[in-house]
C-alpha positions as CSV (number, residue, x, y, z in Angstrom):
1,M,-23.2,5.1,5.3
2,N,-19.9,6.0,3.9
3,A,-20.1,7.0,0.7
4,P,-18.3,4.3,-2.1
5,R,-14.8,4.7,-2.2
6,T,-13.6,5.7,-5.6
7,R,-11.1,3.3,-6.8
8,R,-7.9,5.8,-8.5
9,L,-5.6,4.6,-11.1
10,S,-2.6,3.3,-9.7
11,F,1.1,5.1,-9.8
12,R,2.2,3.2,-12.9
13,S,-1.0,3.4,-14.7
14,R,-0.8,7.3,-14.3
15,L,3.0,7.3,-14.7
16,A,2.2,5.5,-18.1
17,L,0.0,8.2,-18.9
18,V,1.4,10.9,-18.8
19,I,4.3,9.7,-20.5
20,T,1.6,8.9,-23.4
21,L,0.1,12.6,-23.1
22,V,3.2,14.2,-22.9
23,F,4.2,12.3,-26.4
24,V,0.8,12.7,-27.9
25,A,1.3,16.8,-27.2
26,A,5.0,16.9,-28.4
27,G,4.0,14.8,-31.5
28,A,1.1,17.3,-32.3
29,A,2.6,20.3,-32.2
30,L,5.9,18.6,-34.4
31,L,3.1,18.2,-36.9
32,A,1.6,20.9,-36.6
33,V,4.5,23.7,-37.1
34,Q,5.7,20.8,-40.1
35,Y,2.3,21.3,-41.8
36,F,2.5,25.0,-41.5
37,V,6.2,24.9,-42.4
38,V,5.4,23.0,-45.6
39,Q,2.5,25.2,-46.3
40,G,4.3,28.4,-46.3
41,L,7.1,26.9,-48.6
42,F,4.1,26.1,-51.4
43,D,2.8,29.7,-50.7
44,S,6.6,31.1,-51.2
45,A,6.9,29.1,-54.7
46,S,4.0,30.6,-55.7
47,R,4.6,33.8,-55.5
48,I,8.1,33.5,-56.3
49,T,6.3,31.9,-59.5
50,L,4.2,35.0,-59.9
51,S,6.3,37.9,-60.0
52,S,8.5,36.1,-62.1
53,C,5.1,36.5,-65.0
54,D,6.5,40.5,-64.7
55,L,9.4,39.9,-67.4
56,V,6.3,39.0,-70.2
57,T,5.3,42.5,-71.0
58,A,3.7,42.1,-74.1
59,P,1.7,39.3,-76.5
60,V,3.6,37.5,-79.1
61,G,3.6,39.8,-82.6
62,D,2.0,42.6,-81.0
63,A,5.0,45.4,-81.1
64,A,2.3,48.0,-80.2
65,A,1.8,46.6,-77.0
66,G,5.3,46.0,-76.9
67,A,6.9,49.4,-77.3
68,S,4.2,50.6,-74.9
69,G,5.5,48.4,-72.0
70,S,2.6,47.1,-71.1
71,T,2.6,45.4,-67.4
72,G,-0.7,43.7,-68.0
73,C,1.0,40.2,-67.7
74,T,0.9,40.0,-63.6
75,S,-3.3,41.1,-63.9
76,L,-3.9,38.6,-66.6
77,G,-1.9,35.5,-64.8
78,N,-3.5,36.6,-61.4
79,A,-7.3,36.7,-63.0
80,A,-6.0,33.3,-65.2
81,V,-4.9,31.3,-62.1
82,T,-7.7,32.8,-59.7
83,A,-10.4,32.6,-62.6
84,P,-13.0,29.7,-61.9
85,G,-12.2,27.8,-65.1
86,A,-9.3,29.5,-66.5
87,F,-7.6,26.7,-66.8
88,A,-7.9,22.7,-66.3
89,P,-6.3,21.1,-63.3
90,T,-3.6,20.2,-66.2
91,G,-3.2,23.7,-66.9
92,S,-3.6,23.3,-70.6
93,L,-4.1,26.1,-73.5
94,E,-6.9,24.3,-75.1
95,A,-9.5,25.1,-72.3
96,T,-8.1,29.0,-72.2
97,P,-8.4,30.2,-75.8
98,A,-8.7,34.1,-74.8
99,L,-4.9,33.3,-73.6
100,A,-3.4,31.6,-76.6
101,A,-2.2,34.7,-78.0
102,Y,-0.1,34.9,-74.7
103,P,1.5,31.7,-74.7
104,V,4.5,32.9,-72.6
105,L,2.0,34.2,-70.5
106,A,-0.3,31.0,-70.8
107,A,2.4,29.1,-69.5
108,T,3.5,30.9,-66.5
109,G,-0.3,31.0,-65.1
110,A,-0.1,27.4,-66.3
111,V,2.7,26.6,-63.5
112,I,1.3,29.1,-61.3
113,Q,-2.3,26.7,-61.4
114,Q,-0.1,23.7,-61.2
115,T,1.8,25.0,-58.2
116,R,-1.3,25.9,-56.3
117,F,-2.9,22.7,-57.0
118,L,0.2,20.4,-55.8
119,S,0.5,22.9,-52.9
120,D,-3.2,21.9,-51.7
121,E,-2.9,18.0,-53.0
122,V,0.8,17.7,-50.7
123,V,-0.7,20.0,-47.8
124,G,-4.1,18.0,-47.6
125,G,-2.3,15.0,-47.8
126,L,0.3,15.3,-45.1
127,L,-2.8,16.6,-42.8
128,G,-4.5,13.5,-43.0
129,W,-1.1,11.3,-43.2
130,S,0.1,13.0,-40.1
131,V,-2.9,12.9,-38.0
132,A,-2.9,8.9,-39.1
133,I,0.9,8.4,-37.7
134,L,0.6,10.6,-34.6
135,A,-2.8,8.4,-34.2
136,A,-0.4,4.8,-34.6
137,F,2.7,6.0,-32.8
138,A,0.5,7.2,-29.7
139,I,-0.4,3.8,-29.4
140,L,3.1,2.7,-29.5
141,A,4.2,5.0,-27.2
142,A,1.3,4.2,-24.7
143,A,2.5,0.4,-24.9
144,I,6.2,1.2,-24.4
145,A,5.3,3.8,-21.8
146,F,3.5,1.3,-19.8
147,W,6.6,-1.4,-20.2
148,L,8.7,1.4,-18.9
149,A,6.8,2.1,-16.1
150,R,6.0,-1.7,-15.1
151,R,10.0,-2.4,-15.5
152,S,11.0,0.8,-13.6
153,L,8.5,0.7,-10.5
154,G,9.1,-3.2,-10.5
155,R,11.7,-3.0,-8.2
156,I,9.5,-0.9,-6.0
157,G,7.1,-3.1,-5.7
158,E,10.0,-5.9,-4.3
159,V,10.7,-3.0,-1.5
160,T,6.6,-2.7,-0.6
161,A,6.3,-6.8,-0.5
162,T,9.3,-7.5,1.6
163,A,8.7,-4.3,4.0
164,R,5.4,-5.8,4.6
165,D,6.7,-8.7,5.4
166,I,8.7,-7.8,7.8
167,S,7.5,-7.7,11.3
168,E,8.6,-7.1,14.6
169,R,9.6,-10.8,14.9
170,D,11.8,-11.1,12.1
171,L,13.6,-7.4,12.4
172,G,17.0,-9.5,11.0
173,R,15.3,-9.8,7.7
174,R,16.9,-7.3,5.3
175,L,16.0,-6.0,1.7
176,D,19.1,-6.0,0.2
177,L,18.1,-4.7,-2.9
178,P,20.1,-5.8,-6.2
179,G,20.4,-4.1,-9.2
180,P,22.1,-0.9,-10.0
181,D,23.2,1.8,-7.6
182,D,20.4,4.0,-8.4
183,E,17.9,5.8,-6.5
184,I,15.9,2.8,-5.8
185,K,18.6,1.0,-4.5
186,E,18.8,4.0,-1.8
187,L,15.4,3.5,-0.8
188,G,16.0,-0.2,-0.3
189,D,19.5,0.3,1.8
190,T,17.8,3.5,3.6
191,I,14.8,1.3,5.0
192,D,17.4,-1.6,6.0
193,G,19.4,1.1,8.0
194,M,15.8,1.9,9.5
195,L,15.4,-1.8,10.2
196,D,18.9,-1.8,12.3
197,R,18.0,0.8,14.2
198,L,14.7,-0.7,15.2
199,Q,16.0,-4.2,15.7
200,S,18.7,-2.4,18.0
201,A,15.8,-0.6,20.0
202,F,13.8,-3.9,20.7
203,A,16.6,-5.6,21.3
204,A,17.6,-3.1,24.3
205,Q,13.9,-2.4,25.2
206,D,14.1,-6.4,25.8
207,R,17.2,-6.4,27.5
208,F,15.8,-3.5,30.0
209,V,12.3,-5.2,30.6
210,A,14.7,-8.7,31.3
211,N,17.2,-6.7,33.4
212,A,14.6,-4.8,35.4
213,S,12.4,-7.7,35.9
214,H,15.6,-9.5,37.4
215,E,16.6,-6.7,39.2
216,L,13.2,-5.8,41.0
217,R,12.0,-9.5,42.0
218,T,14.8,-9.8,43.3
219,P,14.1,-7.3,46.4
220,L,10.8,-8.4,46.2
221,T,11.2,-11.4,46.9
222,T,13.2,-10.8,49.6
223,T,10.8,-8.7,51.4
224,R,7.8,-10.8,51.3
225,T,10.0,-14.0,52.6
226,A,11.1,-11.3,55.3
227,L,7.1,-10.8,56.1
228,E,5.9,-14.4,55.4
229,I,8.3,-16.0,58.3
230,P,7.6,-13.9,61.1
231,L,3.8,-14.0,60.4
232,A,3.9,-17.6,60.1
233,H,5.9,-18.1,63.5
234,G,3.5,-15.5,65.1
235,D,6.3,-13.0,65.8
236,V,3.9,-9.8,64.9
237,P,2.3,-7.7,67.2
238,A,-1.4,-8.8,66.6
239,E,-1.8,-4.9,65.7
240,L,0.3,-5.1,63.2
241,V,-0.7,-8.0,61.3
242,P,-2.7,-6.5,58.9
243,A,-0.5,-4.0,57.7
244,I,2.0,-7.0,57.3
245,R,-0.8,-8.7,55.1
246,T,-1.3,-5.8,53.3
247,A,2.3,-5.3,52.8
248,L,2.2,-9.4,51.6
249,R,-0.5,-9.0,49.1
250,A,1.3,-5.5,47.6
251,T,4.4,-7.5,47.5
252,R,2.7,-10.5,45.3
253,Q,0.6,-7.8,43.3
254,S,4.2,-6.2,42.2
255,E,5.5,-10.1,42.1
256,R,2.9,-10.8,39.0
257,L,3.6,-7.1,37.5
258,I,6.9,-7.9,37.0
259,A,6.4,-11.6,36.0
260,A,3.4,-10.3,33.5
261,L,5.7,-7.3,31.9
262,L,8.5,-10.3,31.3
263,S,5.6,-12.6,29.5
264,L,4.6,-9.5,27.2
265,S,8.5,-9.0,26.8
266,R,9.1,-12.4,25.5
267,G,6.1,-12.4,23.4
268,R,8.3,-11.2,20.3
269,I,10.6,-14.0,20.0
270,D,12.0,-15.8,17.0
271,A,10.1,-18.3,15.9
272,D,13.3,-20.6,14.3
273,G,13.1,-21.6,18.6
274,F,9.3,-23.3,17.9
275,E,8.7,-26.8,18.0
276,P,5.6,-29.2,18.0
277,A,3.4,-28.3,21.3
278,D,0.1,-30.1,22.0
279,L,-2.6,-27.9,23.3
280,E,-4.0,-30.4,25.4
281,P,-2.1,-31.5,28.4
282,L,-1.1,-27.7,29.0
283,V,-4.8,-26.7,29.1
284,A,-5.4,-29.3,31.5
285,T,-2.5,-28.6,33.9
286,E,-3.4,-25.2,33.8
287,L,-7.1,-26.0,34.7
288,A,-6.0,-28.6,37.4
289,E,-4.1,-25.2,39.0
290,L,-6.8,-22.7,38.6
291,A,-9.0,-25.2,40.2
292,G,-8.8,-23.9,43.7
293,A,-9.8,-20.2,42.5
294,A,-13.0,-21.8,40.5
295,A,-14.0,-23.4,43.3
296,A,-14.1,-20.1,45.3
297,R,-15.8,-18.9,43.0
298,R,-18.1,-21.8,42.6
299,I,-17.5,-21.9,39.0
300,A,-17.4,-25.5,37.9
301,P,-15.2,-25.4,34.5
302,T,-16.7,-27.7,31.5
303,T,-14.7,-28.5,29.3
304,E,-14.0,-30.3,25.6
305,L,-10.4,-31.1,25.2
306,V,-9.2,-33.1,22.5
307,P,-5.5,-33.3,21.1
308,V,-4.5,-30.3,19.0
309,V,-1.0,-30.0,18.3
310,V,0.4,-26.2,17.1
311,H,3.5,-25.2,16.1
312,G,5.3,-22.9,18.7
313,D,6.9,-22.2,22.4
314,A,5.1,-24.9,25.0
315,V,6.3,-22.2,27.8
316,L,4.4,-19.2,26.2
317,L,1.2,-21.3,24.9
318,A,0.9,-22.5,28.5
319,R,0.9,-18.8,29.4
320,A,-1.5,-17.6,27.3
321,A,-3.8,-20.7,28.2
322,R,-3.5,-19.7,31.8
323,N,-4.5,-16.1,31.6
324,L,-7.3,-16.9,29.4
325,L,-8.6,-19.0,31.9
326,D,-7.6,-16.8,34.7
327,N,-9.6,-14.2,33.2
328,A,-12.8,-16.3,32.4
329,I,-12.3,-16.8,36.5
330,R,-11.9,-13.5,37.8
331,H,-14.1,-11.3,35.3
332,N,-16.9,-13.8,36.1
333,V,-19.8,-14.1,38.6
334,D,-19.8,-16.2,41.5
335,G,-21.1,-19.7,40.1
336,G,-20.6,-18.2,36.6
337,H,-20.6,-20.5,33.7
338,V,-16.6,-21.0,32.1
339,H,-16.5,-23.3,28.9
340,V,-13.1,-24.7,27.8
341,R,-12.8,-26.0,24.2
342,L,-9.9,-27.1,21.9
343,T,-10.7,-27.0,18.5
344,S,-8.3,-27.5,15.0
345,D,-7.8,-23.7,14.9
346,G,-6.9,-24.1,18.9
347,L,-7.8,-22.7,22.0
348,E,-11.6,-21.2,22.9
349,V,-12.7,-20.0,26.2
350,E,-16.5,-18.7,27.2
351,N,-17.5,-17.2,30.4
352,G,-20.4,-15.8,32.0
353,G,-20.7,-12.3,33.1
354,E,-21.8,-8.5,33.0
355,E,-23.4,-7.3,29.4
356,L,-20.1,-5.9,27.0
357,D,-20.6,-3.8,24.5
358,P,-18.8,-3.5,21.5
359,E,-16.2,-1.1,22.3
360,T,-15.5,-2.2,25.7
361,V,-14.3,-5.5,24.1
362,A,-12.5,-3.9,21.2
363,L,-10.5,-2.3,24.6
364,L,-9.9,-5.5,26.7
365,A,-6.6,-6.8,24.6
366,E,-5.0,-3.2,25.8
367,P,-2.4,-3.3,28.1
368,F,-3.8,-2.3,31.7
369,H,-7.4,-2.3,30.7
370,R,-9.5,-4.2,33.0
371,G,-13.1,-3.0,31.8
372,A,-15.4,-0.5,33.0
373,G,-17.3,-2.6,34.8
374,S,-14.9,-4.8,36.0
375,R,-15.3,-5.2,40.0
376,V,-12.1,-7.2,40.5
377,S,-9.2,-5.3,42.0
378,E,-6.5,-7.9,41.8
379,G,-6.2,-7.5,38.1
380,M,-3.5,-5.4,36.1
381,G,-5.3,-5.3,33.4
382,L,-2.5,-7.3,31.1
383,G,-3.8,-10.9,31.3
384,L,-5.3,-10.7,27.7
385,A,-2.8,-8.2,26.4
386,I,-0.4,-11.0,26.8
387,V,-2.1,-13.4,25.1
388,E,-2.3,-11.3,22.2
389,S,1.4,-10.5,21.9
390,I,2.0,-14.1,22.1
391,A,-0.5,-15.2,19.7
392,A,1.1,-12.6,17.4
393,A,4.6,-14.0,18.0
394,H,3.0,-17.7,16.6
395,G,1.7,-16.0,13.8
396,G,-2.0,-16.4,15.1
397,E,-4.7,-14.0,16.7
398,L,-6.8,-13.4,19.9
399,R,-10.6,-12.9,19.1
400,L,-12.8,-11.5,21.4
401,T,-16.4,-11.3,20.8
402,A,-19.4,-10.4,23.5
403,R,-21.1,-13.6,24.7
404,P,-25.2,-13.3,24.5
405,G,-26.6,-12.9,27.7
406,G,-23.2,-11.5,29.4
407,G,-20.0,-12.4,29.1
408,L,-16.9,-12.8,27.0
409,I,-16.0,-15.5,24.3
410,A,-12.1,-15.5,23.8
411,T,-10.6,-17.4,20.7
412,L,-7.1,-18.1,20.9
413,R,-6.0,-19.2,17.0
414,L,-3.3,-20.8,16.2
415,P,-1.2,-22.0,13.2
416,R,-0.9,-25.8,12.9
417,P,2.3,-27.3,11.9
418,G,3.1,-26.9,8.1
419,A,0.7,-24.7,7.5
420,T,0.5,-20.6,6.7
421,A,-0.6,-18.1,9.0
422,S,-3.0,-16.3,8.0
């Protein structure tokens, strides 16, 4: 059992997420730098204020201390600032009676205290507001990133949808992407150029197959006629009759192969030429033409035919029906079972035969594959491949399933007029 596949984020979501993360990282770095710069500026202001206290050399009215040139201002100021409870938050002198005799120094210490207090308040508030603002702008950046990603990749989505819809049946379609002349339009133009080359290649292939089929069919017809006429008139020596009959069988086989290849090539046709076609008379006609082959194998097909109108090419649909019926008769047992049924979905042909495993059934529609256990040497292995090609040309499908008890159930599903092919 395969492990469940983990669903990955879409490219659009990953792009928006990357843009958001880059914005958050850049914003966080900018706010961090701003925080440390502001903190450094406050620390610098505090040091300048503290160093200016050195100008105070003595307390007021103490001439002896002034004469001695005391520099205790700095140390006292530092003590005033750093000692617990030295100043109230407002730096009032009443809170520090020990420094009342030093009014200038006390005022300086109060300034330092206020500077440190304001620094802590401003830097702390700046940090909190910075985090809040960063979170708000991160949400805004995520919304903008998703909008930009959707707008930028929307045109790529149009290219993907159109390219997915284009198939070998409508290679004439082009993206013809509008908008500015940017990388996305260049991608669309490149795909259009590739479609031009593919259309030319398919057209050349179809012309080659058609021309080769015509050129090969003419000499084969001439050869077959040249062999049949003397054989019918008895002009061929008896010892050469087996060789002539073998040559005739090979010629007929070659003609059928050429016709099959031509039909396979015609499977890529323009759906604009399709018209409503009733499957009932088409299937009835093909059954009548194959009645002799069925009788030779002692097979009596049973039918459930009702009028079923589909949208398509009547010639190709008749060919698909004939191939399914011929396959059911050829790859069967003598006296085997064949049941033909028309439903609202299309044509279903059920036949008996050997047991088929799913691997073999999956390969039956491959060109030139006749099944590992097939004892039919006259087939070319193109019948079901042609049916599958015709079904695809009509927007339908060919479904093959093994029949319980042996044999095959082939279902040709075709869209009804006005219905959208699945």
